N, C-alpha and C positions, 0 to 999 in steps of 0.2 A: 500427229505430227511426232516429225522428228526432230529427238534431242541436239544439239551442238555443245559442244568439249566447250567448255568457258572462253573466251580470245585469253591468251598470255600476254601479259605485257610484261614492261622491265619494273613494274612497281608489284607484281607479285609472284615475284619468282624471287630464288635466292641469291644472294652477292657471286655465288661460285656460276650457279646455273648462266646471271646472266654474262658471264665470262666466255661460257661459249656458247650462248644465248647471241652474242655482237658478235656479227662477220667481221667487224673491221678493228676489234680488238687485238693493240699489237702491243709487242711489248714492250715498248713507250708507257702504254697505257695500264699496263701492268704494272711498271715499275713506279709508274707518279700515284698508284694509286698503296702498292708498300708504303712509299713516302708519307702520303697524305695519312694513312693511319699508326704508322711504325710496327714492327716485326724485331723480335728477340729470338736471338738462335743464341745455342748452347752446345758444343759438338767439341768431339777430338778425333783427331786423325794421325796413323801413322802412316809415315814412307817408308817402302820397303822395296830392298832391292835383294835379288837374289835371295830370298827369301830369310832376309836380317831388317830389322829394323834399324833406322837411318835418325829419321826426321818425327819428331813428336810435336805433336800444334793440337794445341788445347785454347780454343776460342769462346769469349762469351760475347756476345754482339745484339747491341743495338743499333739497326737501323731506319730514319726516320730522318723529316724536313726538320731546317731550324725551329719553325715557325711551329711543330706540333713540338718539339722540348722544350721550348717557350712554353707554350702553354703546360702541357706534363708539367711543370716547376710553377705555374701559377704566375709568369711575368710574358706579361705582351709586347709587342715588338716595340719597336724606338722611332717610329715614320718623324719624328719633328725635331730629330739628331741634325746636328748642319754636320757639314766635311770639314776635317781638320786641315791645314796648308799640309800635315804630315802623308792624310791620305790623298789629297788631290796630286801628291807626287809620288806615292804609288803607285796609285791608279794609274797617272803617265809612263811609267815603268813598263805594269806590267801590258799595258797597249805596244810599246816599244821592240816586247817579248816579244807576243804574239804575232810582229810584225815580223821581227828575225825569224821565228817559226815557222812560218809560210813562209818564207824565200826560200829556206832548207829542204823543207818538207819535198820538195821535186827532186833534190839527189837523194830523198832515199826511196822512194815509189815515184818512177815516172810512169804519169799517165799515161803518156802522149804518144809513148812506144809500147805494147802488148808483152813485148817480149824483157825487156828491161822494167816492167811494171810487175812480172810475176818471180820475174828474178828477185827483186827489191821485200818482196811480200815473203820468197820462198828464206832470202837471207835475215828479215827480221822473226821469223818465227823458228829457223835456225841457231839465230845469236840466245832466243827465250829457252830453248833447247839444252843448245851448250852451257847458259846460265846455272841451268839444273842442273845438268850432268858433273859441272866444276863443285856444286855446291854438295854433292851425293858424293861425289871423289873423296871431298876435305873429308866428310863426316865419317864418312870410309877407314880415313887413316887414322880417326881419329878411333875409332872402335878398333882398331888391331890395336895402336900402340897399348890402349888400355888392357890388352891380352885378355878378351874374354873373350876373343874367337877361337873357332877351333883351325886348324891348318887346313881342314874341309872350307870351314867357311871362307878362311881368307883367299883363299883359292877360288872360289865360285865368287867371290864379289869383286875380285880382279879382273875375271876371266870378263864376267857378265858388263863392268866400267870400260875394256876395251872395246869390248863385242858395241857398247854407243857411240863411243868415241868412233870406230872405223864406221859406223852407220850415219853418222854426222859428218864424217870427211867424203862417204860415196854421193848423200846427198849433197851435198858442195858442189861438187862434181855433176852430178845429173842436169843441177842446176845454173851451172859456168861458175859456180865464185870461188872466182881466184884469192884476195886477198880473207882475215883474218877474221873473225866473227866477231867482231863489236860493235856497241851504240857508243856515239860523243852525248854525253848527258849534257850540253854545256855547261857550268858553273860547278855542275858537281863532279865535272871528267870523264872518264869513260865506265861503260858499266864494268867492263872485266880489266 
């Protein structure tokens, strides 16, 4: 008699193996699982430019769904709650804002024209790069003004920032972006 290995079912393998085993697991499935169970992260990051620390980020993060957070706090949901007049008005305002955003989206990324779509995506990415570059530039100036950088470090930092600025200008030319990089954030004003 030939012995066959036991049949592997999703019930008798570990969660990590389930993720690998299921060929249809998507990022959505993984994120949903994280929200369902909750995850805690604790970390530190230092952003460096030209070998000089400019930005420190210390983070303690809990990511979970509201229902899981309520469960952890010992509170259940309130499904019998009746909406107030203010909540109805707020929902109406949100629906109107969504419509306005949908009307403005084609101007940012025009999917009807592949060249314009490419240019719109490039502008969006370069705007985010420019935002980060400007933040780093401002922090660099604070570090220089504090006087704790050597002349060589100041020069290295200045040249690196100039090189980043020129690279952004070069990429703007490659994608045919003539206007300034910025985003209209509606009621919040411009990004930069």
